[in-house]
C-alpha positions in Angstrom: -0.2 0.3 0.2 1.4 3.5 -0.8 0.7 6.5 1.1 -0.7 9.8 -0.8 0.8 12.7 -0.1 -1.1 16.3 -0.7 0.5 19.5 -0.6 -1.7 22.6 0.7 -1.7 24.2 -3.0 -2.4 20.9 -4.6 -5.6 19.4 -2.3 -8.4 17.6 -4.1 -11.0 19.9 -5.4 -14.1 19.6 -2.5 -17.3 18.6 -4.7 -20.4 21.1 -3.5 -22.0 18.3 -1.8 -18.7 17.7 0.1 -18.7 21.4 0.8 -22.4 21.4 2.1 -21.8 18.6 4.3 -18.4 20.3 6.0 -20.5 23.3 6.7 -23.5 21.1 8.5 -21.0 19.8 10.4 -19.4 22.5 11.1 -22.6 24.3 12.6 -23.4 21.4 15.0 -22.2 22.0 18.4 -19.6 19.7 20.2 -22.3 18.5 22.5 -23.2 16.3 19.7 -21.0 14.4 18.6 -20.8 10.6 20.3 -17.6 9.3 22.0 -19.2 6.2 23.1 -16.9 4.8 20.9 -13.6 6.0 22.4 -11.4 3.9 24.1 -10.7 5.1 27.4 -7.6 7.3 27.8 -7.3 6.5 31.7 -4.1 7.3 33.7 -2.9 3.7 32.7 -3.0 4.5 28.9 -1.1 7.8 29.8 1.5 6.4 32.1 2.2 3.7 29.1 2.1 6.1 26.2 5.4 7.5 24.2 5.5 10.2 23.3 7.3 11.0 19.1 7.2 8.0 19.3 7.0 7.7 15.5 8.4 11.0 14.6 11.6 11.3 12.9 12.5 15.0 11.9 13.9 15.8 8.4 17.2 16.0 7.6 18.4 19.4 5.6 22.4 19.3 4.6 23.9 22.9 5.2 27.3 24.4 5.7 27.6 26.2 9.2 30.7 28.2 10.8 31.8 26.4 14.1 34.9 27.4 16.3 37.4 25.1 15.7 37.7 24.4 19.3 34.0 23.1 19.6 34.1 21.4 16.6 37.1 19.3 17.7 35.8 18.6 21.1 33.0 17.7 19.3 35.2 15.5 16.9 37.2 14.3 20.7 34.5 11.4 20.8 34.6 9.7 17.2 32.2 9.1 15.0 28.9 10.6 14.8 29.9 14.1 15.3 26.8 15.8 13.8 24.5 13.7 15.5 25.9 15.1 19.0 25.9 18.9 17.5 22.1 18.1 16.0 21.8 16.5 19.5 22.7 19.6 21.2 21.2 22.2 19.7 18.3 19.6 19.7 18.4 19.4 23.4 18.9 23.4 23.7 15.5 24.8 20.9 13.5 22.1 23.0 14.5 23.9 26.5 14.1 27.3 24.6 10.8 26.3 23.2 9.2 24.8 26.8 10.5 28.6 28.2 8.1 30.3 26.0 
């Protein structure tokens, strides 16, 4: 089975019938939604949940100027210095995002 991907600029055209259905649904209050068939998301569920289990960020090749001593420090540990650099930057990014 292949995955179908769309860009926002390339979404399939809505038929008049589908557009009418969506407008009708948008006008209904949330209290009308029947949630009886949804699984119970209790404390046990969340205790066993894994955040971002299937998330895999897209890598972009770029050129960055780094101080020579910083690069030497990263390379001291051997192979994988770019992965370590990415992990350090991601950790800093996440800290910054959670502060806001």
